[in-house]
Each structure stands twice: as C-alpha cells, then as structure tokens.
C-alpha positions in Angstrom: 230.4 6.7 30.9 232.7 9.6 30.4 235.7 7.3 31.2 234.8 5.2 28.2 234.4 8.3 26.0 237.8 9.6 27.1 239.6 6.3 26.3 237.9 6.2 22.9 238.7 9.8 22.2 242.4 9.2 23.1 242.7 6.0 21.0 240.9 7.7 18.1 243.2 10.8 18.2 246.4 8.7 18.5 245.4 6.5 15.6 244.6 9.5 13.3 247.8 11.4 14.2 250.2 8.4 13.8 251.4 6.9 10.6 251.9 3.4 12.1 249.4 1.2 13.8 248.9 2.2 17.5 248.7 -0.1 20.4 245.2 -0.4 21.9 244.4 -1.7 25.4 243.6 -5.4 25.5 239.9 -6.0 25.0 239.4 -2.5 23.6 236.7 -3.4 21.0 234.8 -5.6 23.4 234.8 -2.7 26.0 233.7 -0.2 23.3 231.0 -2.6 22.2 229.6 -2.7 25.7 229.9 1.1 26.0 228.0 1.7 22.8 225.4 -0.8 23.9 224.9 1.1 27.1 224.7 4.4 25.2 222.0 2.9 23.0 220.0 1.7 25.9 220.4 5.0 27.7 219.2 7.0 24.7 216.2 4.6 24.4 215.2 5.0 28.0 215.5 8.7 28.4 212.5 11.0 27.7 213.0 12.3 24.2 213.5 16.1 23.8 215.0 16.6 27.2 218.5 18.2 27.5 219.8 14.9 29.1 218.5 12.8 26.2 220.0 15.2 23.6 223.4 15.1 25.3 223.2 11.3 25.5 222.3 11.1 21.8 225.2 13.3 20.8 227.6 11.3 22.9 226.4 8.1 21.2 226.7 9.7 17.7 230.2 10.9 18.4 231.3 7.6 20.0 229.9 5.6 17.0 231.6 7.9 14.5 234.9 7.8 16.3 234.7 4.0 16.5 233.9 3.7 12.8 236.8 6.0 11.9 239.2 4.2 14.3 238.3 0.8 12.9 238.5 1.9 9.3 241.8 3.8 9.8 243.3 0.7 11.4 242.0 -1.4 8.6 243.6 0.9 6.0 246.9 0.9 7.9 247.0 -2.9 8.1 246.2 -3.3 4.4 248.8 -0.6 3.4 251.5 -2.1 5.6 251.0 -5.6 4.2 250.9 -4.3 0.6 254.1 -2.3 1.2 255.8 -5.3 2.9 256.1 -3.5 6.3 256.0 -5.8 9.3 252.7 -5.5 11.2 253.4 -6.0 14.9 251.1 -8.7 16.2 251.0 -7.0 19.6 249.4 -4.0 18.0 246.5 -6.0 16.6 243.3 -6.6 18.5 241.9 -10.2 18.4 239.2 -9.0 15.9 242.0 -7.7 13.6 244.2 -10.8 13.8 241.9 -13.0 11.8 241.5 -10.3 9.1 245.3 -9.9 9.0 245.8 -13.6 8.6 243.3 -13.8 5.8 244.8 -10.7 4.1 248.3 -12.2 4.2 246.9 -15.4 2.6 245.1 -13.5 -0.2 248.1 -11.3 -0.9 250.4 -14.4 -1.0 248.1 -16.1 -3.6 248.1 -12.9 -5.6 251.9 -12.7 -5.6 252.1 -16.4 -6.7 249.8 -15.5 -9.7 252.2 -12.7 -10.6 255.1 -15.1 -10.4 253.3 -17.5 -12.8 252.7 -14.7 -15.3 256.3 -13.6 -15.1 257.4 -17.2 -15.8 255.2 -17.2 -18.9 252.6 -19.5 -17.4 248.9 -18.6 -17.2 248.0 -18.1 -13.6 245.7 -20.6 -11.9 242.5 -19.1 -10.8 240.5 -21.1 -8.4 237.1 -19.7 -7.4 235.4 -21.2 -4.5 233.2 -23.8 -6.1 230.0 -25.1 -4.5 229.8 -28.9 -4.5 227.2 -30.4 -6.9 224.9 -31.4 -4.0 225.1 -28.0 -2.4 221.9 -26.8 -4.0 218.3 -26.8 -2.7 215.0 -26.6 -4.5 212.7 -24.0 -3.1 209.3 -22.6 -3.8 209.0 -18.9 -3.4 206.2 -17.6 -1.2 206.5 -14.0 -2.2 208.0 -11.9 -5.0 211.7 -11.1 -4.6 214.2 -9.3 -7.0 217.2 -11.2 -8.4 219.7 -12.3 -5.8 223.4 -12.9 -6.1 224.2 -16.5 -5.1 227.1 -17.6 -3.0 228.4 -19.1 -6.2 228.4 -15.5 -7.7 225.7 -16.3 -10.2 222.4 -14.3 -10.4 219.2 -16.1 -9.6 215.7 -14.6 -10.2 213.8 -12.4 -10.0 211.1 -14.7 -8.6 207.3 -14.5 -8.3 205.2 -16.3 -5.7 205.0 -20.0 -6.5 208.1 -20.0 -8.7 210.3 -23.1 -8.1 214.1 -22.9 -8.4 217.3 -24.7 -7.5 219.6 -22.3 -5.7 222.8 -22.6 -3.6 222.2 -24.2 -0.2 223.3 -21.1 1.8 221.0 -18.8 -0.1 218.1 -21.2 0.1 218.5 -21.6 3.9 218.6 -17.9 4.4 215.4 -17.4 2.3 213.7 -20.2 4.2 214.6 -18.7 7.6 213.2 -15.3 6.4 210.0 -16.9 5.4 210.5 -15.9 1.7 210.7 -19.5 0.4 209.9 -23.0 1.4 211.9 -26.2 0.7 210.6 -28.5 -2.0 211.3 -32.2 -1.4 212.8 -33.8 -4.5 213.0 -37.5 -4.9 215.9 -38.8 -6.9 
C-alpha cells in the first residue's frame, strides 16, 4: 500500500505548495477511497497493540488527514477562483469536483443577478426552495426526539412518544426508516 501512500503524499504536497489548482491523476479520489477502505480493513484485522497494527493505524490516520486537507484545500481554491473570476480549468477538476463547481457557478451567478437588481433600484427576487403543499406526511412518534430542522427550514418538535405531527415528506421518511416514527394514514 505504500505506492498509494506515496501518490497521496505527492498530490497533497503539490496542492499545499501551489497557489493554483493542481492536476490529479484520473480517478484519484476513487483510488484513494479504495486505499482508505483497505487500510481500515487492515487495521481492523490486525491484532491490536502489535507493532504492525500501530504502524498500519498511523498510516491510516495520516492518509485520512492528508485526504481531508487535500480535498478541503482544493475546495477553497475552487471557491476562491470562482469568486475572483479566475478561470477554473475543467481538466484540473476531478469528476467529484465538477458537480460542485457547476452548482457553485450557478449560485454565484444568481447572487450577481441579485446585486444587479439592487443596483438598478429594484428589490432582489429571493426564491427559497418551496415544498409543494402535498409534500408533507403525518407521522406518529414512537420515541422522544428533540426538535428537528425540516427540509423547508422550519423547526418541528420536540416530540414525545405518541405525538402526531405533519412534517415535510423527506424528514418523515427518514424518521420512519430509522424507526423513530410511523406513518399515520389520513383520509381526505
């Protein structure tokens, strides 16, 4: 696994030292994901306390830390370049970063349009994602839970066992899957 570690170390060092986004090998994050997965399995399988397990654990800790720093450094560079109007080379982006970059450009474009409205003396249009009227589900709580933030950005709860509430569909389905709540059939 040292080949993986070396590639990660090299990519991490290059990214930290350079001001611009560095090119990563194709499939880099997928490869690193497999590497970390193998490290996790290896540390789980080795007898705890042995020199070999301690070395494997340290390798895993360093690899995870470098991946986190690499990922976050690249994220900061992408955001900074977009905000400053610097062209982000598509070839420097990994597939996992391309979607983020696309969404970031859309969000920044909307923000600039709001600024233009303000500068033209018109109040900016603010459109929050609205949940459709039928996108709520009535649930009965099976256990106590603290207040939750709904996908509609409203607070629901706290709830006690046997409380019944109408909450956004996505939140309801999540709570039902976790066994925290049960759907209540409502006739119209």
